[in-house]
PDB file with SEQRES, HELIX, SHEET and CRYST1 records, atoms N, CA, C and O in Angstrom:
SEQRES   1 A   84  UNK UNK UNK UNK UNK UNK UNK UNK UNK UNK UNK UNK UNK          
SEQRES   2 A   84  UNK UNK UNK UNK UNK UNK UNK UNK UNK UNK UNK UNK UNK          
SEQRES   3 A   84  UNK UNK UNK UNK UNK UNK UNK UNK UNK UNK UNK UNK UNK          
SEQRES   4 A   84  UNK UNK UNK UNK UNK UNK UNK UNK UNK UNK UNK UNK UNK          
SEQRES   5 A   84  UNK UNK UNK UNK UNK UNK UNK UNK UNK UNK UNK UNK UNK          
SEQRES   6 A   84  UNK UNK UNK UNK UNK UNK UNK UNK UNK UNK UNK UNK UNK          
SEQRES   7 A   84  UNK UNK UNK UNK UNK UNK                                      
HELIX    1 AA1 UNK A    2  UNK A   38  1                                  37    
HELIX    2 AA2 UNK A   41  UNK A   43  5                                   3    
HELIX    3 AA3 UNK A   44  UNK A   58  1                                  15    
HELIX    4 AA4 UNK A   78  UNK A   83  1                                   6    
SHEET    1 AA1 2 UNK A  67  UNK A  68  0                                        
SHEET    2 AA1 2 UNK A  74  UNK A  75 -1                                        
CRYST1    1.000    1.000    1.000  90.00  90.00  90.00 P 1           1          
ATOM      1  N   UNK A   1      35.007  15.693 -40.120  1.00  0.00           N  
ATOM      2  CA  UNK A   1      33.699  15.457 -39.588  1.00  0.00           C  
ATOM      3  C   UNK A   1      33.681  15.606 -38.072  1.00  0.00           C  
ATOM      4  O   UNK A   1      32.683  16.055 -37.508  1.00  0.00           O  
ATOM      5  N   UNK A   2      34.722  15.254 -37.438  1.00  0.00           N  
ATOM      6  CA  UNK A   2      34.849  15.327 -35.985  1.00  0.00           C  
ATOM      7  C   UNK A   2      34.797  16.784 -35.515  1.00  0.00           C  
ATOM      8  O   UNK A   2      34.197  17.097 -34.487  1.00  0.00           O  
ATOM      9  N   UNK A   3      35.433  17.662 -36.282  1.00  0.00           N  
ATOM     10  CA  UNK A   3      35.460  19.080 -35.903  1.00  0.00           C  
ATOM     11  C   UNK A   3      34.068  19.700 -35.975  1.00  0.00           C  
ATOM     12  O   UNK A   3      33.721  20.538 -35.143  1.00  0.00           O  
ATOM     13  N   UNK A   4      33.271  19.297 -36.956  1.00  0.00           N  
ATOM     14  CA  UNK A   4      31.931  19.856 -37.081  1.00  0.00           C  
ATOM     15  C   UNK A   4      31.025  19.391 -35.956  1.00  0.00           C  
ATOM     16  O   UNK A   4      30.138  20.129 -35.527  1.00  0.00           O  
ATOM     17  N   UNK A   5      31.242  18.163 -35.471  1.00  0.00           N  
ATOM     18  CA  UNK A   5      30.409  17.681 -34.380  1.00  0.00           C  
ATOM     19  C   UNK A   5      30.791  18.363 -33.062  1.00  0.00           C  
ATOM     20  O   UNK A   5      29.925  18.615 -32.225  1.00  0.00           O  
ATOM     21  N   UNK A   6      32.079  18.664 -32.874  1.00  0.00           N  
ATOM     22  CA  UNK A   6      32.458  19.387 -31.655  1.00  0.00           C  
ATOM     23  C   UNK A   6      31.964  20.816 -31.720  1.00  0.00           C  
ATOM     24  O   UNK A   6      31.552  21.363 -30.697  1.00  0.00           O  
ATOM     25  N   UNK A   7      31.990  21.438 -32.887  1.00  0.00           N  
ATOM     26  CA  UNK A   7      31.477  22.794 -33.051  1.00  0.00           C  
ATOM     27  C   UNK A   7      29.957  22.822 -32.794  1.00  0.00           C  
ATOM     28  O   UNK A   7      29.434  23.736 -32.156  1.00  0.00           O  
ATOM     29  N   UNK A   8      29.279  21.806 -33.303  1.00  0.00           N  
ATOM     30  CA  UNK A   8      27.841  21.697 -33.062  1.00  0.00           C  
ATOM     31  C   UNK A   8      27.535  21.499 -31.582  1.00  0.00           C  
ATOM     32  O   UNK A   8      26.571  22.052 -31.053  1.00  0.00           O  
ATOM     33  N   UNK A   9      28.371  20.703 -30.924  1.00  0.00           N  
ATOM     34  CA  UNK A   9      28.188  20.463 -29.491  1.00  0.00           C  
ATOM     35  C   UNK A   9      28.383  21.734 -28.699  1.00  0.00           C  
ATOM     36  O   UNK A   9      27.614  22.010 -27.777  1.00  0.00           O  
ATOM     37  N   UNK A  10      29.384  22.506 -29.033  1.00  0.00           N  
ATOM     38  CA  UNK A  10      29.638  23.765 -28.341  1.00  0.00           C  
ATOM     39  C   UNK A  10      28.481  24.746 -28.561  1.00  0.00           C  
ATOM     40  O   UNK A  10      28.074  25.454 -27.640  1.00  0.00           O  
ATOM     41  N   UNK A  11      27.968  24.778 -29.770  1.00  0.00           N  
ATOM     42  CA  UNK A  11      26.832  25.646 -30.075  1.00  0.00           C  
ATOM     43  C   UNK A  11      25.583  25.200 -29.299  1.00  0.00           C  
ATOM     44  O   UNK A  11      24.806  26.026 -28.819  1.00  0.00           O  
ATOM     45  N   UNK A  12      25.415  23.901 -29.190  1.00  0.00           N  
ATOM     46  CA  UNK A  12      24.297  23.356 -28.426  1.00  0.00           C  
ATOM     47  C   UNK A  12      24.420  23.737 -26.951  1.00  0.00           C  
ATOM     48  O   UNK A  12      23.439  24.162 -26.341  1.00  0.00           O  
ATOM     49  N   UNK A  13      25.602  23.590 -26.379  1.00  0.00           N  
ATOM     50  CA  UNK A  13      25.817  23.940 -24.984  1.00  0.00           C  
ATOM     51  C   UNK A  13      25.555  25.412 -24.741  1.00  0.00           C  
ATOM     52  O   UNK A  13      24.940  25.772 -23.737  1.00  0.00           O  
ATOM     53  N   UNK A  14      26.013  26.274 -25.648  1.00  0.00           N  
ATOM     54  CA  UNK A  14      25.790  27.698 -25.511  1.00  0.00           C  
ATOM     55  C   UNK A  14      24.304  28.041 -25.562  1.00  0.00           C  
ATOM     56  O   UNK A  14      23.818  28.863 -24.785  1.00  0.00           O  
ATOM     57  N   UNK A  15      23.583  27.394 -26.496  1.00  0.00           N  
ATOM     58  CA  UNK A  15      22.144  27.621 -26.611  1.00  0.00           C  
ATOM     59  C   UNK A  15      21.402  27.110 -25.388  1.00  0.00           C  
ATOM     60  O   UNK A  15      20.447  27.739 -24.932  1.00  0.00           O  
ATOM     61  N   UNK A  16      21.832  25.983 -24.860  1.00  0.00           N  
ATOM     62  CA  UNK A  16      21.200  25.413 -23.663  1.00  0.00           C  
ATOM     63  C   UNK A  16      21.396  26.321 -22.471  1.00  0.00           C  
ATOM     64  O   UNK A  16      20.459  26.538 -21.703  1.00  0.00           O  
ATOM     65  N   UNK A  17      22.587  26.854 -22.299  1.00  0.00           N  
ATOM     66  CA  UNK A  17      22.849  27.768 -21.172  1.00  0.00           C  
ATOM     67  C   UNK A  17      22.008  29.044 -21.306  1.00  0.00           C  
ATOM     68  O   UNK A  17      21.477  29.554 -20.320  1.00  0.00           O  
ATOM     69  N   UNK A  18      21.897  29.542 -22.517  1.00  0.00           N  
ATOM     70  CA  UNK A  18      21.096  30.719 -22.765  1.00  0.00           C  
ATOM     71  C   UNK A  18      19.622  30.454 -22.425  1.00  0.00           C  
ATOM     72  O   UNK A  18      18.973  31.282 -21.786  1.00  0.00           O  
ATOM     73  N   UNK A  19      19.108  29.322 -22.846  1.00  0.00           N  
ATOM     74  CA  UNK A  19      17.718  28.961 -22.561  1.00  0.00           C  
ATOM     75  C   UNK A  19      17.499  28.794 -21.059  1.00  0.00           C  
ATOM     76  O   UNK A  19      16.480  29.234 -20.528  1.00  0.00           O  
ATOM     77  N   UNK A  20      18.444  28.165 -20.378  1.00  0.00           N  
ATOM     78  CA  UNK A  20      18.331  28.015 -18.926  1.00  0.00           C  
ATOM     79  C   UNK A  20      18.263  29.355 -18.239  1.00  0.00           C  
ATOM     80  O   UNK A  20      17.475  29.535 -17.311  1.00  0.00           O  
ATOM     81  N   UNK A  21      19.076  30.304 -18.678  1.00  0.00           N  
ATOM     82  CA  UNK A  21      19.070  31.644 -18.079  1.00  0.00           C  
ATOM     83  C   UNK A  21      17.746  32.358 -18.285  1.00  0.00           C  
ATOM     84  O   UNK A  21      17.232  33.006 -17.373  1.00  0.00           O  
ATOM     85  N   UNK A  22      17.188  32.236 -19.499  1.00  0.00           N  
ATOM     86  CA  UNK A  22      15.897  32.860 -19.803  1.00  0.00           C  
ATOM     87  C   UNK A  22      14.801  32.244 -18.957  1.00  0.00           C  
ATOM     88  O   UNK A  22      13.972  32.961 -18.398  1.00  0.00           O  
ATOM     89  N   UNK A  23      14.788  30.918 -18.857  1.00  0.00           N  
ATOM     90  CA  UNK A  23      13.778  30.234 -18.078  1.00  0.00           C  
ATOM     91  C   UNK A  23      13.886  30.579 -16.601  1.00  0.00           C  
ATOM     92  O   UNK A  23      12.878  30.794 -15.929  1.00  0.00           O  
ATOM     93  N   UNK A  24      15.103  30.630 -16.107  1.00  0.00           N  
ATOM     94  CA  UNK A  24      15.321  30.966 -14.697  1.00  0.00           C  
ATOM     95  C   UNK A  24      14.816  32.370 -14.369  1.00  0.00           C  
ATOM     96  O   UNK A  24      14.145  32.574 -13.357  1.00  0.00           O  
ATOM     97  N   UNK A  25      15.140  33.329 -15.223  1.00  0.00           N  
ATOM     98  CA  UNK A  25      14.688  34.691 -14.957  1.00  0.00           C  
ATOM     99  C   UNK A  25      13.165  34.804 -15.063  1.00  0.00           C  
ATOM    100  O   UNK A  25      12.551  35.566 -14.315  1.00  0.00           O  
ATOM    101  N   UNK A  26      12.553  34.059 -15.977  1.00  0.00           N  
ATOM    102  CA  UNK A  26      11.084  34.062 -16.097  1.00  0.00           C  
ATOM    103  C   UNK A  26      10.438  33.448 -14.853  1.00  0.00           C  
ATOM    104  O   UNK A  26       9.432  33.949 -14.352  1.00  0.00           O  
ATOM    105  N   UNK A  27      11.028  32.360 -14.365  1.00  0.00           N  
ATOM    106  CA  UNK A  27      10.495  31.723 -13.152  1.00  0.00           C  
ATOM    107  C   UNK A  27      10.626  32.647 -11.950  1.00  0.00           C  
ATOM    108  O   UNK A  27       9.715  32.743 -11.127  1.00  0.00           O  
ATOM    109  N   UNK A  28      11.751  33.317 -11.855  1.00  0.00           N  
ATOM    110  CA  UNK A  28      11.957  34.241 -10.720  1.00  0.00           C  
ATOM    111  C   UNK A  28      10.966  35.398 -10.786  1.00  0.00           C  
ATOM    112  O   UNK A  28      10.438  35.816  -9.756  1.00  0.00           O  
ATOM    113  N   UNK A  29      10.709  35.918 -11.979  1.00  0.00           N  
ATOM    114  CA  UNK A  29       9.763  37.017 -12.161  1.00  0.00           C  
ATOM    115  C   UNK A  29       8.360  36.572 -11.768  1.00  0.00           C  
ATOM    116  O   UNK A  29       7.635  37.309 -11.100  1.00  0.00           O  
ATOM    117  N   UNK A  30       7.982  35.374 -12.180  1.00  0.00           N  
ATOM    118  CA  UNK A  30       6.638  34.837 -11.845  1.00  0.00           C  
ATOM    119  C   UNK A  30       6.519  34.631 -10.350  1.00  0.00           C  
ATOM    120  O   UNK A  30       5.474  34.925  -9.769  1.00  0.00           O  
ATOM    121  N   UNK A  31       7.566  34.131  -9.717  1.00  0.00           N  
ATOM    122  CA  UNK A  31       7.551  33.922  -8.274  1.00  0.00           C  
ATOM    123  C   UNK A  31       7.366  35.229  -7.529  1.00  0.00           C  
ATOM    124  O   UNK A  31       6.575  35.301  -6.588  1.00  0.00           O  
ATOM    125  N   UNK A  32       8.088  36.267  -7.940  1.00  0.00           N  
ATOM    126  CA  UNK A  32       7.944  37.577  -7.299  1.00  0.00           C  
ATOM    127  C   UNK A  32       6.534  38.126  -7.456  1.00  0.00           C  
ATOM    128  O   UNK A  32       5.992  38.717  -6.522  1.00  0.00           O  
ATOM    129  N   UNK A  33       5.932  37.936  -8.635  1.00  0.00           N  
ATOM    130  CA  UNK A  33       4.569  38.388  -8.851  1.00  0.00           C  
ATOM    131  C   UNK A  33       3.593  37.624  -7.962  1.00  0.00           C  
ATOM    132  O   UNK A  33       2.661  38.211  -7.412  1.00  0.00           O  
ATOM    133  N   UNK A  34       3.806  36.325  -7.823  1.00  0.00           N  
ATOM    134  CA  UNK A  34       2.937  35.494  -6.993  1.00  0.00           C  
ATOM    135  C   UNK A  34       3.008  35.903  -5.534  1.00  0.00           C  
ATOM    136  O   UNK A  34       1.991  35.962  -4.844  1.00  0.00           O  
ATOM    137  N   UNK A  35       4.206  36.182  -5.076  1.00  0.00           N  
ATOM    138  CA  UNK A  35       4.408  36.569  -3.675  1.00  0.00           C  
ATOM    139  C   UNK A  35       3.763  37.909  -3.401  1.00  0.00           C  
ATOM    140  O   UNK A  35       3.152  38.101  -2.350  1.00  0.00           O  
ATOM    141  N   UNK A  36       3.890  38.838  -4.331  1.00  0.00           N  
ATOM    142  CA  UNK A  36       3.275  40.152  -4.129  1.00  0.00           C  
ATOM    143  C   UNK A  36       1.760  40.027  -4.147  1.00  0.00           C  
ATOM    144  O   UNK A  36       1.078  40.777  -3.448  1.00  0.00           O  
ATOM    145  N   UNK A  37       1.215  39.102  -4.926  1.00  0.00           N  
ATOM    146  CA  UNK A  37      -0.236  38.892  -4.947  1.00  0.00           C  
ATOM    147  C   UNK A  37      -0.711  38.276  -3.628  1.00  0.00           C  
ATOM    148  O   UNK A  37      -1.814  38.577  -3.173  1.00  0.00           O  
ATOM    149  N   UNK A  38       0.101  37.423  -3.011  1.00  0.00           N  
ATOM    150  CA  UNK A  38      -0.277  36.795  -1.763  1.00  0.00           C  
ATOM    151  C   UNK A  38      -0.346  37.752  -0.592  1.00  0.00           C  
ATOM    152  O   UNK A  38      -1.048  37.495   0.386  1.00  0.00           O  
ATOM    153  N   UNK A  39       0.377  38.851  -0.687  1.00  0.00           N  
ATOM    154  CA  UNK A  39       0.332  39.862   0.387  1.00  0.00           C  
ATOM    155  C   UNK A  39      -0.994  40.600   0.381  1.00  0.00           C  
ATOM    156  O   UNK A  39      -1.337  41.252   1.367  1.00  0.00           O  
ATOM    157  N   UNK A  40      -1.739  40.513  -0.696  1.00  0.00           N  
ATOM    158  CA  UNK A  40      -3.032  41.150  -0.782  1.00  0.00           C  
ATOM    159  C   UNK A  40      -4.029  40.410   0.094  1.00  0.00           C  
ATOM    160  O   UNK A  40      -4.057  39.179   0.103  1.00  0.00           O  
ATOM    161  N   UNK A  41      -4.852  41.159   0.836  1.00  0.00           N  
ATOM    162  CA  UNK A  41      -5.810  40.560   1.769  1.00  0.00           C  
ATOM    163  C   UNK A  41      -6.843  39.715   1.054  1.00  0.00           C  
ATOM    164  O   UNK A  41      -7.336  38.749   1.636  1.00  0.00           O  
ATOM    165  N   UNK A  42      -7.191  40.033  -0.173  1.00  0.00           N  
ATOM    166  CA  UNK A  42      -8.204  39.304  -0.933  1.00  0.00           C  
ATOM    167  C   UNK A  42      -7.731  37.912  -1.343  1.00  0.00           C  
ATOM    168  O   UNK A  42      -8.558  37.057  -1.660  1.00  0.00           O  
ATOM    169  N   UNK A  43      -6.434  37.667  -1.344  1.00  0.00           N  
ATOM    170  CA  UNK A  43      -5.879  36.401  -1.846  1.00  0.00           C  
ATOM    171  C   UNK A  43      -5.435  35.445  -0.727  1.00  0.00           C  
ATOM    172  O   UNK A  43      -4.597  34.574  -0.965  1.00  0.00           O  
ATOM    173  N   UNK A  44      -5.979  35.593   0.482  1.00  0.00           N  
ATOM    174  CA  UNK A  44      -5.526  34.735   1.579  1.00  0.00           C  
ATOM    175  C   UNK A  44      -5.830  33.280   1.343  1.00  0.00           C  
ATOM    176  O   UNK A  44      -5.025  32.429   1.721  1.00  0.00           O  
ATOM    177  N   UNK A  45      -6.961  32.946   0.730  1.00  0.00           N  
ATOM    178  CA  UNK A  45      -7.301  31.552   0.474  1.00  0.00           C  
ATOM    179  C   UNK A  45      -6.348  30.930  -0.539  1.00  0.00           C  
ATOM    180  O   UNK A  45      -6.199  29.709  -0.582  1.00  0.00           O  
ATOM    181  N   UNK A  46      -5.713  31.748  -1.343  1.00  0.00           N  
ATOM    182  CA  UNK A  46      -4.756  31.266  -2.329  1.00  0.00           C  
ATOM    183  C   UNK A  46      -3.569  30.574  -1.669  1.00  0.00           C  
ATOM    184  O   UNK A  46      -3.010  29.618  -2.207  1.00  0.00           O  
ATOM    185  N   UNK A  47      -3.197  31.070  -0.500  1.00  0.00           N  
ATOM    186  CA  UNK A  47      -2.065  30.487   0.246  1.00  0.00           C  
ATOM    187  C   UNK A  47      -2.394  29.034   0.613  1.00  0.00           C  
ATOM    188  O   UNK A  47      -1.557  28.143   0.463  1.00  0.00           O  
ATOM    189  N   UNK A  48      -3.610  28.808   1.092  1.00  0.00           N  
ATOM    190  CA  UNK A  48      -3.991  27.455   1.477  1.00  0.00           C  
ATOM    191  C   UNK A  48      -4.090  26.536   0.260  1.00  0.00           C  
ATOM    192  O   UNK A  48      -3.737  25.360   0.351  1.00  0.00           O  
ATOM    193  N   UNK A  49      -4.559  27.046  -0.866  1.00  0.00           N  
ATOM    194  CA  UNK A  49      -4.653  26.253  -2.079  1.00  0.00           C  
ATOM    195  C   UNK A  49      -3.270  25.830  -2.550  1.00  0.00           C  
ATOM    196  O   UNK A  49      -3.066  24.692  -2.972  1.00  0.00           O  
ATOM    197  N   UNK A  50      -2.325  26.757  -2.475  1.00  0.00           N  
ATOM    198  CA  UNK A  50      -0.966  26.444  -2.891  1.00  0.00           C  
ATOM    199  C   UNK A  50      -0.333  25.432  -1.944  1.00  0.00           C  
ATOM    200  O   UNK A  50       0.379  24.530  -2.386  1.00  0.00           O  
ATOM    201  N   UNK A  51      -0.590  25.577  -0.633  1.00  0.00           N  
ATOM    202  CA  UNK A  51      -0.043  24.615   0.331  1.00  0.00           C  
ATOM    203  C   UNK A  51      -0.586  23.229   0.094  1.00  0.00           C  
ATOM    204  O   UNK A  51       0.170  22.261   0.161  1.00  0.00           O  
ATOM    205  N   UNK A  52      -1.877  23.095  -0.183  1.00  0.00           N  
ATOM    206  CA  UNK A  52      -2.469  21.787  -0.471  1.00  0.00           C  
ATOM    207  C   UNK A  52      -1.859  21.197  -1.748  1.00  0.00           C  
ATOM    208  O   UNK A  52      -1.581  19.999  -1.813  1.00  0.00           O  
ATOM    209  N   UNK A  53      -1.655  22.037  -2.751  1.00  0.00           N  
ATOM    210  CA  UNK A  53      -1.077  21.582  -4.004  1.00  0.00           C  
ATOM    211  C   UNK A  53       0.342  21.064  -3.766  1.00  0.00           C  
ATOM    212  O   UNK A  53       0.713  20.012  -4.286  1.00  0.00           O  
ATOM    213  N   UNK A  54       1.134  21.798  -2.985  1.00  0.00           N  
ATOM    214  CA  UNK A  54       2.501  21.379  -2.704  1.00  0.00           C  
ATOM    215  C   UNK A  54       2.506  20.063  -1.945  1.00  0.00           C  
ATOM    216  O   UNK A  54       3.347  19.200  -2.198  1.00  0.00           O  
ATOM    217  N   UNK A  55       1.569  19.904  -1.013  1.00  0.00           N  
ATOM    218  CA  UNK A  55       1.515  18.665  -0.240  1.00  0.00           C  
ATOM    219  C   UNK A  55       1.189  17.475  -1.150  1.00  0.00           C  
ATOM    220  O   UNK A  55       1.787  16.409  -1.007  1.00  0.00           O  
ATOM    221  N   UNK A  56       0.255  17.645  -2.076  1.00  0.00           N  
ATOM    222  CA  UNK A  56      -0.104  16.569  -2.993  1.00  0.00           C  
ATOM    223  C   UNK A  56       1.057  16.204  -3.905  1.00  0.00           C  
ATOM    224  O   UNK A  56       1.264  15.030  -4.213  1.00  0.00           O  
ATOM    225  N   UNK A  57       1.819  17.215  -4.338  1.00  0.00           N  
ATOM    226  CA  UNK A  57       2.951  16.958  -5.230  1.00  0.00           C  
ATOM    227  C   UNK A  57       4.046  16.170  -4.541  1.00  0.00           C  
ATOM    228  O   UNK A  57       4.769  15.415  -5.190  1.00  0.00           O  
ATOM    229  N   UNK A  58       4.178  16.335  -3.235  1.00  0.00           N  
ATOM    230  CA  UNK A  58       5.266  15.701  -2.500  1.00  0.00           C  
ATOM    231  C   UNK A  58       4.914  14.352  -1.906  1.00  0.00           C  
ATOM    232  O   UNK A  58       5.767  13.702  -1.302  1.00  0.00           O  
ATOM    233  N   UNK A  59       3.647  13.912  -2.071  1.00  0.00           N  
ATOM    234  CA  UNK A  59       3.253  12.611  -1.551  1.00  0.00           C  
ATOM    235  C   UNK A  59       3.795  11.500  -2.415  1.00  0.00           C  
ATOM    236  O   UNK A  59       3.881  11.634  -3.635  1.00  0.00           O  
ATOM    237  N   UNK A  60       4.160  10.407  -1.784  1.00  0.00           N  
ATOM    238  CA  UNK A  60       4.618   9.234  -2.520  1.00  0.00           C  
ATOM    239  C   UNK A  60       3.429   8.478  -3.062  1.00  0.00           C  
ATOM    240  O   UNK A  60       2.381   8.409  -2.420  1.00  0.00           O  
ATOM    241  N   UNK A  61       3.585   7.923  -4.218  1.00  0.00           N  
ATOM    242  CA  UNK A  61       2.540   7.087  -4.766  1.00  0.00           C  
ATOM    243  C   UNK A  61       2.838   5.653  -4.411  1.00  0.00           C  
ATOM    244  O   UNK A  61       3.981   5.207  -4.507  1.00  0.00           O  
ATOM    245  N   UNK A  62       1.801   4.918  -3.996  1.00  0.00           N  
ATOM    246  CA  UNK A  62       2.016   3.532  -3.575  1.00  0.00           C  
ATOM    247  C   UNK A  62       1.992   2.571  -4.754  1.00  0.00           C  
ATOM    248  O   UNK A  62       2.523   1.464  -4.659  1.00  0.00           O  
ATOM    249  N   UNK A  63       1.399   2.966  -5.833  1.00  0.00           N  
ATOM    250  CA  UNK A  63       1.401   2.107  -7.004  1.00  0.00           C  
ATOM    251  C   UNK A  63       0.114   1.316  -7.153  1.00  0.00           C  
ATOM    252  O   UNK A  63      -0.366   1.146  -8.274  1.00  0.00           O  
ATOM    253  N   UNK A  64      -0.462   0.826  -6.059  1.00  0.00           N  
ATOM    254  CA  UNK A  64      -1.717   0.106  -6.161  1.00  0.00           C  
ATOM    255  C   UNK A  64      -2.546   0.333  -4.899  1.00  0.00           C  
ATOM    256  O   UNK A  64      -2.010   0.671  -3.844  1.00  0.00           O  
ATOM    257  N   UNK A  65      -3.821   0.148  -5.020  1.00  0.00           N  
ATOM    258  CA  UNK A  65      -4.720   0.354  -3.904  1.00  0.00           C  
ATOM    259  C   UNK A  65      -5.209  -0.976  -3.314  1.00  0.00           C  
ATOM    260  O   UNK A  65      -5.960  -0.980  -2.339  1.00  0.00           O  
ATOM    261  N   UNK A  66      -4.797  -2.073  -3.886  1.00  0.00           N  
ATOM    262  CA  UNK A  66      -5.174  -3.371  -3.354  1.00  0.00           C  
ATOM    263  C   UNK A  66      -4.041  -4.354  -3.556  1.00  0.00           C  
ATOM    264  O   UNK A  66      -3.137  -4.148  -4.367  1.00  0.00           O  
ATOM    265  N   UNK A  67      -4.120  -5.432  -2.788  1.00  0.00           N  
ATOM    266  CA  UNK A  67      -3.047  -6.426  -2.824  1.00  0.00           C  
ATOM    267  C   UNK A  67      -3.662  -7.789  -2.545  1.00  0.00           C  
ATOM    268  O   UNK A  67      -4.579  -7.903  -1.732  1.00  0.00           O  
ATOM    269  N   UNK A  68      -3.179  -8.791  -3.194  1.00  0.00           N  
ATOM    270  CA  UNK A  68      -3.677 -10.141  -2.956  1.00  0.00           C  
ATOM    271  C   UNK A  68      -2.819 -10.790  -1.888  1.00  0.00           C  
ATOM    272  O   UNK A  68      -1.594 -10.816  -2.014  1.00  0.00           O  
ATOM    273  N   UNK A  69      -3.437 -11.315  -0.839  1.00  0.00           N  
ATOM    274  CA  UNK A  69      -2.738 -11.946   0.271  1.00  0.00           C  
ATOM    275  C   UNK A  69      -2.226 -13.321  -0.059  1.00  0.00           C  
ATOM    276  O   UNK A  69      -2.385 -13.810  -1.177  1.00  0.00           O  
ATOM    277  N   UNK A  70      -1.610 -13.942   0.926  1.00  0.00           N  
ATOM    278  CA  UNK A  70      -1.032 -15.290   0.765  1.00  0.00           C  
ATOM    279  C   UNK A  70      -2.118 -16.314   0.467  1.00  0.00           C  
ATOM    280  O   UNK A  70      -1.897 -17.247  -0.306  1.00  0.00           O  
ATOM    281  N   UNK A  71      -3.259 -16.150   1.059  1.00  0.00           N  
ATOM    282  CA  UNK A  71      -4.350 -17.081   0.881  1.00  0.00           C  
ATOM    283  C   UNK A  71      -5.155 -16.787  -0.376  1.00  0.00           C  
ATOM    284  O   UNK A  71      -6.097 -17.517  -0.684  1.00  0.00           O  
ATOM    285  N   UNK A  72      -4.811 -15.759  -1.091  1.00  0.00           N  
ATOM    286  CA  UNK A  72      -5.509 -15.405  -2.317  1.00  0.00           C  
ATOM    287  C   UNK A  72      -6.649 -14.424  -2.107  1.00  0.00           C  
ATOM    288  O   UNK A  72      -7.397 -14.140  -3.043  1.00  0.00           O  
ATOM    289  N   UNK A  73      -6.794 -13.904  -0.900  1.00  0.00           N  
ATOM    290  CA  UNK A  73      -7.865 -12.940  -0.649  1.00  0.00           C  
ATOM    291  C   UNK A  73      -7.379 -11.555  -1.017  1.00  0.00           C  
ATOM    292  O   UNK A  73      -6.192 -11.242  -0.926  1.00  0.00           O  
ATOM    293  N   UNK A  74      -8.320 -10.742  -1.431  1.00  0.00           N  
ATOM    294  CA  UNK A  74      -8.010  -9.380  -1.851  1.00  0.00           C  
ATOM    295  C   UNK A  74      -8.064  -8.434  -0.656  1.00  0.00           C  
ATOM    296  O   UNK A  74      -9.086  -8.358   0.026  1.00  0.00           O  
ATOM    297  N   UNK A  75      -6.986  -7.720  -0.400  1.00  0.00           N  
ATOM    298  CA  UNK A  75      -6.935  -6.757   0.713  1.00  0.00           C  
ATOM    299  C   UNK A  75      -6.971  -5.355   0.135  1.00  0.00           C  
ATOM    300  O   UNK A  75      -6.183  -5.013  -0.747  1.00  0.00           O  
ATOM    301  N   UNK A  76      -7.891  -4.549   0.640  1.00  0.00           N  
ATOM    302  CA  UNK A  76      -8.056  -3.205   0.140  1.00  0.00           C  
ATOM    303  C   UNK A  76      -7.659  -2.177   1.185  1.00  0.00           C  
ATOM    304  O   UNK A  76      -7.193  -1.093   0.835  1.00  0.00           O  
ATOM    305  N   UNK A  77      -7.831  -2.492   2.449  1.00  0.00           N  
ATOM    306  CA  UNK A  77      -7.522  -1.506   3.510  1.00  0.00           C  
ATOM    307  C   UNK A  77      -6.002  -1.368   3.714  1.00  0.00           C  
ATOM    308  O   UNK A  77      -5.242  -2.312   3.501  1.00  0.00           O  
ATOM    309  N   UNK A  78      -5.596  -0.193   4.122  1.00  0.00           N  
ATOM    310  CA  UNK A  78      -4.160   0.089   4.273  1.00  0.00           C  
ATOM    311  C   UNK A  78      -3.521  -0.770   5.356  1.00  0.00           C  
ATOM    312  O   UNK A  78      -2.375  -1.196   5.214  1.00  0.00           O  
ATOM    313  N   UNK A  79      -4.250  -1.027   6.435  1.00  0.00           N  
ATOM    314  CA  UNK A  79      -3.688  -1.830   7.525  1.00  0.00           C  
ATOM    315  C   UNK A  79      -3.367  -3.236   7.049  1.00  0.00           C  
ATOM    316  O   UNK A  79      -2.301  -3.770   7.356  1.00  0.00           O  
ATOM    317  N   UNK A  80      -4.280  -3.835   6.303  1.00  0.00           N  
ATOM    318  CA  UNK A  80      -4.069  -5.176   5.792  1.00  0.00           C  
ATOM    319  C   UNK A  80      -2.897  -5.249   4.837  1.00  0.00           C  
ATOM    320  O   UNK A  80      -2.136  -6.216   4.853  1.00  0.00           O  
ATOM    321  N   UNK A  81      -2.749  -4.247   4.017  1.00  0.00           N  
ATOM    322  CA  UNK A  81      -1.636  -4.196   3.055  1.00  0.00           C  
ATOM    323  C   UNK A  81      -0.306  -4.051   3.803  1.00  0.00           C  
ATOM    324  O   UNK A  81       0.677  -4.704   3.452  1.00  0.00           O  
ATOM    325  N   UNK A  82      -0.272  -3.200   4.831  1.00  0.00           N  
ATOM    326  CA  UNK A  82       0.960  -2.991   5.593  1.00  0.00           C  
ATOM    327  C   UNK A  82       1.351  -4.257   6.356  1.00  0.00           C  
ATOM    328  O   UNK A  82       2.536  -4.563   6.485  1.00  0.00           O  
ATOM    329  N   UNK A  83       0.370  -4.984   6.855  1.00  0.00           N  
ATOM    330  CA  UNK A  83       0.670  -6.196   7.646  1.00  0.00           C  
ATOM    331  C   UNK A  83       1.225  -7.310   6.779  1.00  0.00           C  
ATOM    332  O   UNK A  83       1.889  -8.210   7.293  1.00  0.00           O  
ATOM    333  N   UNK A  84       0.974  -7.277   5.496  1.00  0.00           N  
ATOM    334  CA  UNK A  84       1.406  -8.337   4.624  1.00  0.00           C  
ATOM    335  C   UNK A  84       2.865  -8.271   4.292  1.00  0.00           C  
ATOM    336  O   UNK A  84       3.370  -9.118   3.554  1.00  0.00           O  
TER     337      UNK A  84                                                      
END                                                                             
C-alpha cells in the first residue's frame, strides 16, 4: 500500500508541474498581448485604469470603519481611530 501512495504522489507532482508550466506560459502570452495593446494610441486610458486597479489591490484593509472609544462613544473618522 505504501508503494502505491508514493507512486500516486509522484504522479501528482508531475501533473502539478505540468499544470504550472501551462499556466505560466498562458499568463506570459496574455501579458505580451496586453502590453502590445497598450502601445496603441487608442488604449492610453487603459494604462490609467490598470494603475488604479493595481493600487486598489495593494491597499491594506483596516477591517472596520468605526471603533468604540474608552468612554463608549463611536468614532468614525480616521483621526479619532488613530488617536485611540
